[in-house]
C-alpha positions as CSV (number, residue, x, y, z in Angstrom):
1,M,14.2,-11.6,-8.2
2,E,11.1,-10.3,-6.5
3,Q,10.9,-9.1,-2.9
4,V,8.1,-7.8,-0.7
5,Y,8.6,-5.7,2.3
6,E,6.0,-4.8,4.9
7,H,6.5,-1.4,6.4
8,A,5.0,-0.3,9.8
9,L,4.0,3.3,8.9
10,V,3.2,5.9,11.4
11,P,0.4,8.2,10.3
12,G,0.8,12.0,10.4
13,D,-1.2,14.1,12.8
14,D,-4.0,14.2,10.2
15,G,-4.3,10.4,10.2
16,M,-2.8,10.0,6.8
17,H,-0.1,7.7,5.6
18,R,2.3,9.1,3.0
19,V,5.0,7.3,0.9
20,A,7.1,8.3,-2.1
21,V,9.6,6.9,-4.6
22,V,12.1,9.6,-5.8
23,N,14.4,9.2,-8.7
24,D,16.9,12.1,-8.5
25,R,18.6,11.1,-11.8
26,L,15.4,11.5,-13.7
27,G,14.1,14.4,-11.5
28,M,10.9,12.4,-10.9
29,K,8.8,11.6,-7.8
30,V,5.7,9.4,-7.3
31,S,3.9,9.8,-4.1
32,V,0.8,8.1,-2.6
33,E,-1.3,9.1,0.4
34,W,-4.3,7.6,2.1
35,P,-6.1,7.5,5.4
36,A,-4.4,5.0,7.8
37,A,-7.8,3.7,9.0
38,E,-8.8,2.7,5.5
39,F,-5.6,0.9,4.6
40,P,-3.7,0.0,7.8
41,Y,-1.0,-2.1,6.1
42,F,1.6,-1.1,3.5
43,F,3.8,-3.2,1.3
44,E,6.6,-2.4,-1.1
45,W,7.1,-4.8,-3.9
46,L,10.3,-4.9,-5.9
47,N,11.2,-6.7,-9.1
48,L,15.0,-6.5,-9.3
49,R,15.6,-8.7,-12.4
50,S,18.1,-7.2,-14.8
51,G,16.4,-5.0,-17.3
52,N,13.0,-5.3,-15.5
53,H,13.4,-3.1,-12.4
54,A,10.0,-2.2,-10.9
55,V,8.6,-1.0,-7.6
56,G,5.0,-1.3,-6.3
57,L,3.6,0.8,-3.5
58,E,0.7,-1.2,-2.0
59,P,-1.6,0.1,0.7
60,S,-3.7,-2.9,1.9
61,T,-6.6,-3.7,4.1
62,H,-5.0,-6.8,5.5
63,H,-1.6,-8.5,6.0
64,V,0.5,-9.9,3.1
65,A,-0.3,-13.4,4.3
66,G,-3.4,-13.2,2.1
67,D,-7.1,-13.8,2.2
68,A,-7.0,-17.1,4.0
69,A,-5.0,-15.7,6.8
70,A,-7.3,-12.6,7.1
71,R,-10.3,-14.9,7.3
72,E,-8.6,-17.0,10.0
73,D,-7.4,-14.1,12.2
74,G,-10.7,-12.1,11.7
75,S,-9.2,-9.1,9.9
76,M,-11.1,-9.9,6.6
77,I,-13.5,-7.2,5.6
78,W,-16.9,-8.6,4.6
79,L,-19.6,-6.7,2.8
80,G,-23.2,-7.8,3.0
81,P,-25.8,-7.4,0.2
82,L,-26.1,-3.8,-0.9
83,E,-23.3,-2.7,1.4
84,S,-20.4,-0.7,0.0
85,R,-17.1,0.7,1.2
86,V,-15.3,3.8,0.0
87,Y,-11.5,4.3,-0.1
88,H,-9.6,7.5,-0.6
89,T,-6.1,7.4,-2.2
90,T,-4.2,10.2,-3.8
91,F,-1.4,9.6,-6.4
92,R,0.9,12.4,-7.4
93,V,3.6,12.4,-10.1
94,S,6.0,15.3,-10.3
C-alpha cells in the first residue's frame, strides 16, 4: 500500500523548510532542509507493504497533481535556451 501526503510547511525565520525522519529504535535520524522559495511544496511518500516499508521526503516545485496540472494552472517552471536554475538542498544522516 502506497500513500502520499502533502504537507503545508511553514518556513523558519531564515526562509528554510526543515523536515526529518527519526527512528529512535535504531538511533538514526535523516533530515532535509531547503529554501522554501526554491521548493514551495513538500510531499511525504510511504510504502507500507509488509516487508517493504519505505518513506520518501520530497520537496517539489509544483503540486502533486503533476506536470499537466502545473502547465494548466501556470505554476510550471519553464527554462529557455541556455537558461539554468540552481537548487540548494541539504541532507543529513546522524
